[in-house]
C-alpha positions as CSV (number, residue, x, y, z in Angstrom):
1,M,0.0,0.0,0.0
2,D,1.3,3.5,-0.9
3,F,1.4,5.7,2.2
4,F,3.4,8.5,0.4
5,S,1.3,9.9,-2.4
6,G,-1.7,11.3,-0.6
7,A,-5.2,12.0,-1.9
8,D,-5.6,12.8,-5.6
9,S,-8.1,15.6,-5.7
10,K,-8.1,19.3,-6.7
11,A,-8.1,20.3,-3.0
12,A,-5.3,17.9,-2.1
13,R,-3.1,19.2,-4.9
14,A,-3.9,22.8,-3.9
15,A,-2.9,22.0,-0.3
16,F,0.4,20.6,-1.5
17,E,1.0,23.8,-3.5
18,V,0.2,26.1,-0.6
19,C,2.4,24.1,1.8
20,D,5.2,23.9,-0.8
21,E,5.0,27.7,-1.3
22,Y,4.9,28.8,2.3
23,A,6.6,26.2,4.4
24,E,10.4,26.0,4.6
25,P,11.7,22.7,3.3
26,W,12.1,21.2,6.8
27,L,8.5,22.1,7.7
28,R,7.1,21.0,4.3
29,N,8.8,17.6,4.7
30,H,7.4,17.3,8.3
31,S,3.9,18.0,6.9
32,L,4.2,15.3,4.2
33,R,5.7,12.9,6.7
34,A,2.8,13.5,9.0
35,Y,0.4,12.3,6.3
36,S,2.5,9.2,5.7
37,W,2.8,8.3,9.4
38,A,-1.0,8.8,9.7
39,A,-1.9,6.7,6.7
40,A,0.5,3.9,7.7
41,Y,-0.8,3.9,11.2
42,G,-4.4,4.0,10.0
43,A,-3.8,0.9,7.8
44,A,-2.0,-1.0,10.6
45,T,-4.7,-0.3,13.1
46,R,-7.6,-0.6,10.6
47,V,-8.9,2.9,11.3
48,D,-11.3,4.1,8.6
49,Y,-10.7,7.7,7.7
50,D,-11.3,10.3,5.0
51,G,-8.1,10.3,3.0
52,E,-8.6,13.8,1.4
53,L,-9.5,15.4,4.7
54,L,-6.5,13.8,6.5
55,Y,-4.0,14.8,3.7
56,V,-5.2,18.4,3.5
57,A,-5.1,18.7,7.3
58,A,-1.5,17.2,7.4
59,L,-0.3,19.7,4.8
60,L,-1.9,22.7,6.5
61,H,-1.5,21.8,10.2
62,D,1.6,23.8,10.9
63,L,1.4,26.7,8.4
64,A,0.5,29.1,11.2
65,L,4.1,28.7,12.3
66,T,5.2,30.6,9.1
67,P,5.6,34.4,9.2
68,P,2.7,35.2,6.8
69,F,0.2,33.3,8.9
70,D,1.6,33.6,12.5
71,S,-0.9,35.2,14.9
72,H,0.4,37.2,17.8
73,T,-2.8,36.8,19.7
74,M,-3.9,33.1,19.4
75,P,-2.2,29.7,19.6
76,F,-0.7,28.6,16.2
77,E,-3.1,25.6,16.0
78,E,-6.1,27.9,16.3
79,A,-4.6,30.3,13.7
80,G,-4.0,27.4,11.5
81,A,-7.6,26.3,11.8
82,H,-8.7,29.7,10.6
83,L,-6.3,29.5,7.7
84,A,-7.7,26.0,6.9
85,R,-11.2,27.3,6.9
86,V,-10.3,30.0,4.3
87,F,-8.5,27.4,2.2
88,A,-11.4,25.0,2.4
89,T,-13.9,27.8,1.4
90,G,-11.8,28.5,-1.7
91,A,-11.8,24.8,-2.4
92,G,-15.6,24.8,-2.4
93,W,-16.0,22.6,0.7
94,S,-19.2,22.7,2.7
95,V,-19.4,24.5,6.0
96,A,-19.4,21.2,7.8
97,R,-16.3,19.9,6.0
98,R,-14.5,23.2,6.6
99,N,-15.3,22.9,10.3
100,R,-14.0,19.3,10.4
101,L,-10.7,20.4,8.8
102,A,-10.3,23.2,11.3
103,E,-11.1,20.9,14.2
104,I,-8.5,18.3,13.1
105,I,-5.8,21.0,13.0
106,V,-6.7,22.3,16.5
107,L,-6.8,18.8,18.0
108,H,-3.5,17.7,16.6
109,M,-2.0,19.4,19.6
110,R,-3.9,17.2,22.0
111,D,-3.0,13.6,22.9
112,D,-6.4,12.3,24.1
113,V,-8.3,11.9,20.8
114,E,-9.9,8.5,20.4
115,A,-9.9,6.9,16.9
116,R,-13.5,5.8,17.2
117,E,-14.7,9.3,18.0
118,D,-12.5,11.2,15.5
119,P,-10.3,9.1,13.2
120,E,-8.6,11.9,11.3
121,S,-7.7,13.9,14.4
122,H,-6.5,10.7,16.2
123,L,-4.3,9.7,13.2
124,L,-2.8,13.2,12.8
125,Q,-2.0,13.4,16.5
126,V,-0.3,10.0,16.5
127,A,1.6,11.0,13.3
128,V,2.8,14.3,14.6
129,S,3.9,12.9,17.9
130,A,5.9,10.2,16.1
131,D,7.6,12.6,13.8
132,V,8.3,15.3,16.4
133,S,9.1,13.5,19.6
134,G,9.4,9.8,18.6
135,R,6.3,8.5,20.3
136,R,5.1,5.1,19.2
137,L,7.9,4.7,16.7
138,D,8.1,1.0,17.6
139,E,4.7,0.5,16.1
140,F,6.1,1.2,12.6
141,S,8.3,-1.2,10.7
142,P,12.0,-0.4,10.2
143,E,11.4,-0.6,6.4
144,F,8.7,2.0,6.5
145,K,10.7,4.4,8.6
146,A,13.8,4.0,6.4
147,E,11.8,4.7,3.2
148,L,10.0,7.6,4.7
149,L,13.2,9.3,5.8
150,E,14.8,8.6,2.4
151,R,11.9,10.1,0.6
152,L,11.4,13.0,3.0
153,P,14.6,13.8,4.9
154,R,14.4,15.7,8.2
155,L,16.6,18.6,7.1
156,G,17.4,19.8,10.6
157,F,13.8,19.4,11.7
158,A,14.3,19.1,15.5
159,P,16.2,22.4,16.3
160,A,14.2,24.3,13.7
161,F,10.8,23.1,15.1
162,L,12.0,23.7,18.7
163,A,12.9,27.3,17.9
164,K,9.4,27.8,16.5
165,A,7.8,26.3,19.6
166,E,9.9,28.4,21.9
167,D,9.0,31.5,20.0
168,Q,5.3,30.6,20.3
169,A,5.7,29.9,24.0
170,E,7.4,33.2,24.7
171,R,4.8,35.3,23.0
172,K,1.8,33.3,24.0
173,P,2.5,31.8,27.5
174,G,-1.0,30.3,27.8
175,C,-0.8,28.2,24.6
176,A,-0.3,24.5,24.2
177,A,3.2,25.0,22.9
178,A,4.1,26.8,26.1
179,D,2.9,23.8,28.1
180,L,5.1,21.5,26.0
181,M,8.1,23.8,26.5
182,R,7.6,23.6,30.3
183,S,7.5,19.8,30.2
184,G,10.2,17.3,29.2
185,W,9.1,17.6,25.6
186,P,12.1,19.6,24.3
187,E,14.4,16.8,25.4
188,R,12.3,14.2,23.7
189,V,12.4,16.2,20.5
190,L,16.2,16.5,20.6
191,T,16.6,12.8,21.3
192,N,14.1,11.5,18.7
193,P,15.5,8.3,17.3
194,L,14.6,9.5,13.8
195,D,17.5,12.0,14.1
196,P,21.1,10.8,14.2
197,Q,22.5,11.7,17.6
């Protein structure tokens, strides 16, 4: 099964174009890896999900960390949800589908989303946690991990992402990124087995 190509729809192709244009290469690759981790985990755990919705959410989930979309007043995942709604409106999605996309992006910063209640949010949360801090990596095959990193190298992801999280935490001390920075999360990011030590 191909976990690397993503959905083939007009909205999915547009999401890739937006991510490719606005995200730095390390962040673009993280977003693409997030989809691949999510799709592989969904297949392994037999979670039924909307492929287009998951792919678009993965490609857009961190764009509010980029200068054009960074909000100085709200957490980046909430700003990203607003960006996603605008994108989805332009794509002609229904109000309900726009709201689902926004919800998935907000919830990717939580770790208590159940697959049976919200499959796309659950899969994106698992995927992002694996890619950022190495959680659940033992649930993926060595072959899959090797191919994923060959196709989408990390390009200095850990220090670059930590710098973004630290910036968010300093400017918005009540946000989820600030909570992570106060926990042991930074050390987990820097010691992620996906990165050579």
